[in-house]
C-alpha positions as a LaTeX table, in Angstrom:
\begin{tabular}{lrrr}
\hline
Residue & $x$ (\AA) & $y$ (\AA) & $z$ (\AA) \\
\hline
Met1 & 21.77 & $-5.23$ & 10.08 \\
Asn2 & 20.11 & $-7.80$ & 12.47 \\
Cys3 & 18.15 & $-10.33$ & 10.18 \\
Lys4 & 16.44 & $-12.94$ & 12.46 \\
Gly5 & 19.53 & $-12.81$ & 15.04 \\
Thr6 & 22.21 & $-12.92$ & 12.06 \\
Leu7 & 24.35 & $-9.82$ & 11.88 \\
Ile8 & 24.91 & $-8.28$ & 8.67 \\
Asp9 & 28.06 & $-6.23$ & 8.81 \\
Leu10 & 27.32 & $-3.64$ & 5.90 \\
Thr11 & 30.92 & $-2.24$ & 6.06 \\
Thr12 & 31.99 & $-4.45$ & 3.38 \\
Pro13 & 29.00 & $-3.65$ & 0.86 \\
Lys14 & 26.78 & $-6.72$ & 0.05 \\
Val15 & 24.55 & $-8.10$ & $-2.70$ \\
Met16 & 21.25 & $-8.70$ & $-2.80$ \\
Gly17 & 19.87 & $-10.89$ & $-5.50$ \\
Ile18 & 16.36 & $-10.53$ & $-7.12$ \\
Leu19 & 14.03 & $-13.42$ & $-7.49$ \\
Asn20 & 10.78 & $-12.45$ & $-9.41$ \\
Ile21 & 8.18 & $-14.87$ & $-9.50$ \\
Thr22 & 5.85 & $-12.89$ & $-11.26$ \\
Pro23 & 4.50 & $-13.39$ & $-14.82$ \\
Asp24 & 5.55 & $-9.50$ & $-15.96$ \\
Ser25 & 8.44 & $-8.22$ & $-14.69$ \\
Phe26 & 10.36 & $-6.29$ & $-17.18$ \\
Tyr27 & 13.44 & $-8.70$ & $-17.16$ \\
Asp28 & 12.99 & $-11.88$ & $-15.79$ \\
Gly29 & 9.10 & $-12.37$ & $-16.11$ \\
Gly30 & 7.77 & $-15.74$ & $-16.11$ \\
Arg31 & 11.30 & $-17.61$ & $-15.99$ \\
Asn32 & 10.96 & $-18.43$ & $-12.24$ \\
Asp33 & 7.81 & $-20.43$ & $-12.94$ \\
Ser34 & 8.42 & $-24.03$ & $-11.18$ \\
Glu35 & 10.01 & $-24.92$ & $-7.72$ \\
Gln36 & 13.31 & $-26.46$ & $-9.81$ \\
Ala37 & 13.39 & $-23.21$ & $-11.51$ \\
Ile38 & 13.43 & $-21.20$ & $-8.28$ \\
Ile39 & 15.52 & $-23.52$ & $-6.18$ \\
Asp40 & 18.42 & $-23.40$ & $-9.12$ \\
Lys41 & 18.19 & $-19.56$ & $-10.07$ \\
Val42 & 18.22 & $-19.03$ & $-5.59$ \\
Lys43 & 21.40 & $-21.61$ & $-5.35$ \\
Gln44 & 23.45 & $-20.02$ & $-8.42$ \\
Met45 & 22.79 & $-16.85$ & $-6.50$ \\
Leu46 & 23.66 & $-18.24$ & $-3.17$ \\
Asp47 & 26.94 & $-19.70$ & $-4.62$ \\
Glu48 & 28.02 & $-16.37$ & $-6.44$ \\
Gly49 & 27.79 & $-14.42$ & $-3.04$ \\
Ala50 & 24.61 & $-13.10$ & $-3.00$ \\
Thr51 & 23.98 & $-12.07$ & 1.23 \\
Phe52 & 20.33 & $-11.70$ & 0.65 \\
Ile53 & 17.57 & $-12.81$ & $-1.58$ \\
Asp54 & 14.60 & $-10.21$ & $-2.51$ \\
Ile55 & 11.64 & $-12.03$ & $-3.16$ \\
Gly56 & 8.89 & $-10.25$ & $-5.50$ \\
Ala57 & 5.40 & $-11.39$ & $-6.27$ \\
Tyr58 & 4.09 & $-8.11$ & $-7.45$ \\
Ser59 & 5.67 & $-6.41$ & $-10.72$ \\
Ser60 & 6.50 & $-2.74$ & $-9.79$ \\
Lys61 & 7.09 & $-1.65$ & $-13.53$ \\
Pro62 & 5.48 & 1.40 & $-14.84$ \\
Asn63 & 1.66 & 0.20 & $-15.53$ \\
Ala64 & 1.93 & $-3.35$ & $-13.94$ \\
Glu65 & $-1.08$ & $-5.69$ & $-13.98$ \\
Phe66 & $-3.03$ & $-5.19$ & $-10.55$ \\
Val67 & $-2.51$ & $-8.29$ & $-8.36$ \\
Ser68 & $-4.72$ & $-8.84$ & $-5.37$ \\
Glu69 & $-3.59$ & $-9.06$ & $-1.78$ \\
Ala70 & $-4.79$ & $-12.69$ & $-1.42$ \\
Glu71 & $-3.49$ & $-13.42$ & $-4.67$ \\
Glu72 & 0.31 & $-11.93$ & $-3.39$ \\
Ile73 & 0.15 & $-13.96$ & $-0.56$ \\
Gly74 & $-0.52$ & $-17.01$ & $-2.56$ \\
Arg75 & 2.70 & $-16.47$ & $-4.49$ \\
Ile76 & 5.03 & $-15.77$ & $-2.12$ \\
Ile77 & 4.34 & $-18.04$ & 1.10 \\
Pro78 & 4.89 & $-21.42$ & $-0.57$ \\
Val79 & 8.18 & $-20.24$ & $-2.37$ \\
Ile80 & 9.38 & $-18.69$ & 1.10 \\
Asp81 & 8.75 & $-21.77$ & 2.84 \\
Leu82 & 10.07 & $-23.40$ & $-0.15$ \\
Leu83 & 13.62 & $-21.82$ & $-0.07$ \\
Ile84 & 14.02 & $-21.93$ & 3.80 \\
Lys85 & 13.55 & $-25.88$ & 3.47 \\
Val86 & 16.46 & $-26.36$ & 1.17 \\
Phe87 & 18.45 & $-23.31$ & 2.29 \\
Pro88 & 18.02 & $-22.68$ & 6.08 \\
Glu89 & 20.35 & $-20.29$ & 6.35 \\
Ile90 & 18.93 & $-17.74$ & 3.47 \\
Ile91 & 18.52 & $-14.15$ & 4.38 \\
Ile92 & 15.13 & $-13.89$ & 2.61 \\
Ser93 & 14.04 & $-10.32$ & 1.81 \\
Val94 & 10.04 & $-9.42$ & 0.43 \\
Asp95 & 9.42 & $-6.95$ & $-1.51$ \\
Thr96 & 5.71 & $-5.58$ & $-1.05$ \\
Phe97 & 4.06 & $-2.38$ & $-0.16$ \\
Arg98 & 1.29 & $-4.13$ & 1.75 \\
Ser99 & 1.11 & $-4.90$ & 5.69 \\
Glu100 & $-0.39$ & $-8.11$ & 5.38 \\
Val101 & 1.98 & $-9.32$ & 2.96 \\
Ala102 & 4.41 & $-8.29$ & 5.04 \\
Lys103 & 3.03 & $-10.29$ & 8.19 \\
Ala104 & 2.54 & $-13.62$ & 6.56 \\
Ala105 & 5.92 & $-13.45$ & 4.95 \\
Ile106 & 7.65 & $-12.64$ & 8.12 \\
Glu107 & 5.96 & $-15.21$ & 10.17 \\
His108 & 6.78 & $-17.61$ & 7.54 \\
Gly109 & 10.58 & $-16.56$ & 7.89 \\
Ala110 & 11.07 & $-13.86$ & 6.03 \\
Ala111 & 13.77 & $-11.30$ & 7.19 \\
Ile112 & 13.55 & $-7.96$ & 5.70 \\
Ile113 & 10.74 & $-5.92$ & 4.22 \\
Asn114 & 11.55 & $-4.06$ & 1.13 \\
Asp115 & 8.93 & $-1.52$ & 0.39 \\
Ile116 & 8.65 & 0.78 & $-2.77$ \\
Ala117 & 5.93 & 3.13 & $-1.29$ \\
Ala118 & 7.71 & 3.31 & 2.27 \\
Gly119 & 4.78 & 2.94 & 3.83 \\
Gly120 & 3.03 & 5.37 & 1.69 \\
Leu121 & 0.44 & 2.66 & 0.16 \\
Asp122 & $-0.16$ & 1.29 & 3.39 \\
Asn123 & $-0.59$ & 3.06 & 6.26 \\
Lys124 & $-0.01$ & $-0.21$ & 8.67 \\
Met125 & 3.13 & $-1.48$ & 7.17 \\
Met126 & 5.50 & 0.91 & 9.27 \\
Glu127 & 3.40 & $-0.69$ & 12.65 \\
Thr128 & 3.87 & $-4.34$ & 10.93 \\
Val129 & 7.77 & $-3.75$ & 10.30 \\
Ala130 & 8.18 & $-2.34$ & 13.86 \\
Lys131 & 6.28 & $-4.96$ & 15.47 \\
Tyr132 & 8.14 & $-7.95$ & 14.04 \\
Asn133 & 11.35 & $-6.00$ & 14.55 \\
Val134 & 12.60 & $-6.27$ & 10.93 \\
Pro135 & 15.20 & $-4.39$ & 8.80 \\
Tyr136 & 12.72 & $-2.03$ & 6.53 \\
Ile137 & 14.17 & $-0.97$ & 3.27 \\
Met138 & 12.39 & 2.27 & 2.27 \\
Met139 & 12.74 & 3.23 & $-1.11$ \\
His140 & 11.61 & 6.71 & $-2.83$ \\
Met141 & 8.69 & 6.88 & $-4.90$ \\
Arg142 & 5.59 & 8.88 & $-5.39$ \\
Gly143 & 2.27 & 7.88 & $-6.42$ \\
Asn144 & 2.10 & 4.19 & $-7.53$ \\
Pro145 & 3.18 & 1.92 & $-10.16$ \\
Lys146 & 0.36 & 3.04 & $-12.33$ \\
Thr147 & 0.76 & 6.80 & $-11.59$ \\
Met148 & 4.35 & 7.44 & $-10.76$ \\
Gln149 & 5.71 & 8.43 & $-14.52$ \\
Ser150 & 3.27 & 10.87 & $-14.27$ \\
Leu151 & 4.61 & 12.59 & $-11.32$ \\
Thr152 & 8.40 & 13.55 & $-12.09$ \\
Gln153 & 7.97 & 17.36 & $-11.29$ \\
Tyr154 & 10.16 & 18.53 & $-8.64$ \\
Asp155 & 11.54 & 21.97 & $-7.49$ \\
Asp156 & 14.89 & 20.29 & $-6.59$ \\
Ile157 & 14.88 & 16.51 & $-6.67$ \\
Ile158 & 17.81 & 15.96 & $-4.59$ \\
Lys159 & 16.31 & 18.32 & $-1.65$ \\
Asp160 & 12.75 & 16.86 & $-2.05$ \\
Met161 & 14.01 & 13.20 & $-1.70$ \\
Leu162 & 15.94 & 14.15 & 1.41 \\
Tyr163 & 12.80 & 15.83 & 3.13 \\
Tyr164 & 11.13 & 12.63 & 1.81 \\
Phe165 & 13.54 & 10.23 & 4.07 \\
Ser166 & 13.96 & 12.62 & 6.86 \\
Glu167 & 10.01 & 12.38 & 7.18 \\
Lys168 & 9.76 & 8.81 & 6.44 \\
Val169 & 12.80 & 7.90 & 8.71 \\
Asn170 & 11.30 & 9.99 & 11.84 \\
Cys171 & 8.29 & 7.89 & 11.47 \\
Ala172 & 9.77 & 4.98 & 11.29 \\
Arg173 & 12.36 & 5.44 & 14.35 \\
Ser174 & 9.30 & 6.80 & 16.38 \\
Leu175 & 7.73 & 3.42 & 15.85 \\
Gly176 & 10.71 & 1.70 & 16.91 \\
Ile177 & 12.16 & 0.27 & 13.82 \\
Asn178 & 15.68 & $-0.19$ & 14.46 \\
Asp179 & 17.53 & $-1.07$ & 11.08 \\
Ile180 & 16.51 & 1.34 & 8.19 \\
Ile181 & 17.65 & 1.07 & 4.59 \\
Ile182 & 17.19 & 3.64 & 2.27 \\
Asp183 & 16.43 & 3.22 & $-1.42$ \\
Pro184 & 16.36 & 6.22 & $-3.80$ \\
Gly185 & 14.19 & 4.48 & $-6.33$ \\
Phe186 & 15.83 & 4.61 & $-9.54$ \\
Gly187 & 12.91 & 4.57 & $-12.31$ \\
Phe188 & 10.21 & 5.14 & $-9.86$ \\
Ala189 & 8.92 & 9.02 & $-10.46$ \\
Lys190 & 11.88 & 9.81 & $-12.18$ \\
Thr191 & 12.66 & 10.61 & $-15.71$ \\
Thr192 & 15.72 & 9.46 & $-17.25$ \\
Glu193 & 17.59 & 12.49 & $-16.85$ \\
Gln194 & 16.56 & 12.87 & $-13.16$ \\
Asn195 & 17.81 & 9.18 & $-12.43$ \\
Phe196 & 21.14 & 10.06 & $-13.64$ \\
Glu197 & 21.12 & 13.43 & $-11.54$ \\
Val198 & 20.28 & 11.37 & $-8.49$ \\
Met199 & 23.04 & 9.02 & $-9.53$ \\
Asn200 & 25.35 & 12.06 & $-9.61$ \\
Lys201 & 24.81 & 13.27 & $-6.40$ \\
Leu202 & 23.91 & 9.59 & $-4.54$ \\
Glu203 & 26.63 & 10.54 & $-1.69$ \\
Leu204 & 24.55 & 13.51 & $-0.66$ \\
Phe205 & 22.29 & 10.61 & 0.78 \\
Gln206 & 25.23 & 9.57 & 3.04 \\
Met207 & 24.01 & 12.54 & 5.45 \\
Leu208 & 21.18 & 10.76 & 6.77 \\
Glu209 & 23.27 & 8.65 & 8.61 \\
Leu210 & 21.73 & 5.42 & 6.91 \\
Pro211 & 22.79 & 2.66 & 4.49 \\
Ile212 & 22.10 & 3.14 & 1.11 \\
Leu213 & 20.59 & 0.35 & $-1.25$ \\
Ser214 & 21.10 & 0.93 & $-5.21$ \\
Gly215 & 18.71 & $-0.74$ & $-7.19$ \\
Ile216 & 19.63 & $-0.10$ & $-10.95$ \\
Ser217 & 20.06 & $-3.58$ & $-12.56$ \\
Arg218 & 18.93 & $-3.57$ & $-16.12$ \\
Lys219 & 16.88 & $-0.69$ & $-15.94$ \\
Ser220 & 15.65 & 1.94 & $-18.75$ \\
Met221 & 17.85 & 4.27 & $-17.76$ \\
Ile222 & 20.51 & 2.28 & $-19.01$ \\
Tyr223 & 19.13 & 0.69 & $-21.89$ \\
Lys224 & 17.42 & 3.73 & $-23.32$ \\
Thr225 & 20.28 & 5.68 & $-22.99$ \\
Leu226 & 22.44 & 3.05 & $-24.58$ \\
Gly227 & 19.74 & 2.39 & $-27.41$ \\
Thr228 & 19.71 & $-1.33$ & $-26.37$ \\
Thr229 & 17.47 & $-3.90$ & $-24.43$ \\
Pro230 & 17.11 & $-4.94$ & $-20.56$ \\
Gln231 & 18.66 & $-8.38$ & $-21.86$ \\
Glu232 & 21.88 & $-6.38$ & $-22.88$ \\
Ser233 & 22.26 & $-4.24$ & $-19.99$ \\
Leu234 & 24.82 & $-5.79$ & $-18.05$ \\
Asn235 & 27.68 & $-4.44$ & $-18.95$ \\
Gly236 & 25.53 & $-1.15$ & $-18.26$ \\
Thr237 & 24.46 & $-2.16$ & $-14.72$ \\
Thr238 & 27.98 & $-3.03$ & $-13.66$ \\
Val239 & 29.13 & 0.45 & $-14.75$ \\
Leu240 & 26.40 & 2.08 & $-12.52$ \\
Asn241 & 26.54 & $-0.11$ & $-9.61$ \\
Thr242 & 30.62 & 0.86 & $-9.58$ \\
Ile243 & 29.70 & 4.26 & $-9.31$ \\
Ser244 & 27.20 & 3.33 & $-6.76$ \\
Leu245 & 29.67 & 1.69 & $-4.82$ \\
Leu246 & 32.30 & 4.75 & $-4.77$ \\
Lys247 & 29.20 & 7.01 & $-3.86$ \\
Gly248 & 28.67 & 5.03 & $-0.56$ \\
Ala249 & 26.19 & 2.34 & $-1.71$ \\
Lys250 & 26.24 & $-0.50$ & 0.78 \\
Ile251 & 23.84 & $-2.87$ & $-0.80$ \\
Leu252 & 23.42 & $-3.87$ & $-4.75$ \\
Arg253 & 20.14 & $-4.96$ & $-5.49$ \\
Val254 & 21.05 & $-6.96$ & $-8.83$ \\
His255 & 19.74 & $-9.92$ & $-11.13$ \\
Asp256 & 23.39 & $-10.71$ & $-11.88$ \\
Val257 & 25.03 & $-11.27$ & $-8.40$ \\
Lys258 & 28.68 & $-12.45$ & $-10.05$ \\
Glu259 & 29.06 & $-9.25$ & $-11.62$ \\
Ala260 & 28.23 & $-7.53$ & $-8.76$ \\
Val261 & 29.97 & $-9.09$ & $-6.06$ \\
Glu262 & 33.13 & $-8.51$ & $-8.33$ \\
Ala263 & 32.67 & $-4.83$ & $-8.84$ \\
Ile264 & 32.44 & $-5.10$ & $-5.04$ \\
Lys265 & 35.73 & $-6.73$ & $-4.68$ \\
Leu266 & 37.57 & $-4.29$ & $-7.14$ \\
Cys267 & 36.50 & $-1.75$ & $-5.14$ \\
Asn268 & 37.68 & $-2.76$ & $-1.98$ \\
Ala269 & 40.98 & $-3.61$ & $-3.56$ \\
Val270 & 41.72 & $-0.28$ & $-4.65$ \\
Tyr271 & 40.44 & 1.70 & $-1.36$ \\
Ser272 & 42.52 & $-1.26$ & 0.98 \\
\hline
\end{tabular}
C-alpha cells in the first residue's frame, strides 16, 4: 500500500486503530470529545503498535442518527489537522461514504479512504479516490445504516458477496484506483448467523487477490452470542481476530490495539 509515499508491506498483518469522534458510536461514543482526549487516545494506539488510525465522524451503527455533510466535515477536519500537527508521521484513514468528506480529508492530509458503501451511497466517491490516488477500503453492505438490517436475504451469501466485490473492484480498477482493500462488513446487512458463516469462509475472499480487512471489534456478533455487552467483548474480539488472521486477514480494525498486535505476533510465531 502506498500511503502518501510511505509504502506499507502487508506481508505481516497490520492494525488499524479506531478513533470515533461521534457522540453515538455503539462502544466509545462521546469519549473522544476534547483535543487532549483525542491526543491521548491516538498516542496510546500508536505506542501499542497501530499502523493506521481510522477516524469516523458519522456512526454507521444500525439506525444511527443522520449527520449532514457539513457537520461531518466540521467534525473530522479539525481532528485531522490536530493529529498531523502532533504526530507528523501518522497514517490517517477516514471512515466516510461521502466524496466531499473524502476530498476535504485527503486535502488536509488523510492517506486512506474507508468506505462502508464501496461507492454505493455516493457515485462520485470512486472518482474522488482515483483522482487523489489514495488506498481505498471497500466494504460489503446493502442499503444504508438505517435500512441494512432489513436487507439480509441472500441466495448464497458468499457467492453474492464475491460477485459484489468483483463488480466494485472492476469499477475501481477502470478508474485507476491502485490500492484496494476489501472488508466483508461484519454486522452490515447480515444476521448473526450470516456473520459467522462469512467468518467461517473468510479464506475464500483471497481469490480476489486483494488484502482483506477484518473489522469485528466488540460487535454484536460477539456479545449477543456470549450474552454480554460491548464493554465485555475484548476476549471475544481477540478470538475472532485470531481466526481472521488464520484465514488470511491482513488488517485488523480494532478499538483495542495492544491485544490485536499480540494476536499478530503470536500467529507469526506459530507460522514462522
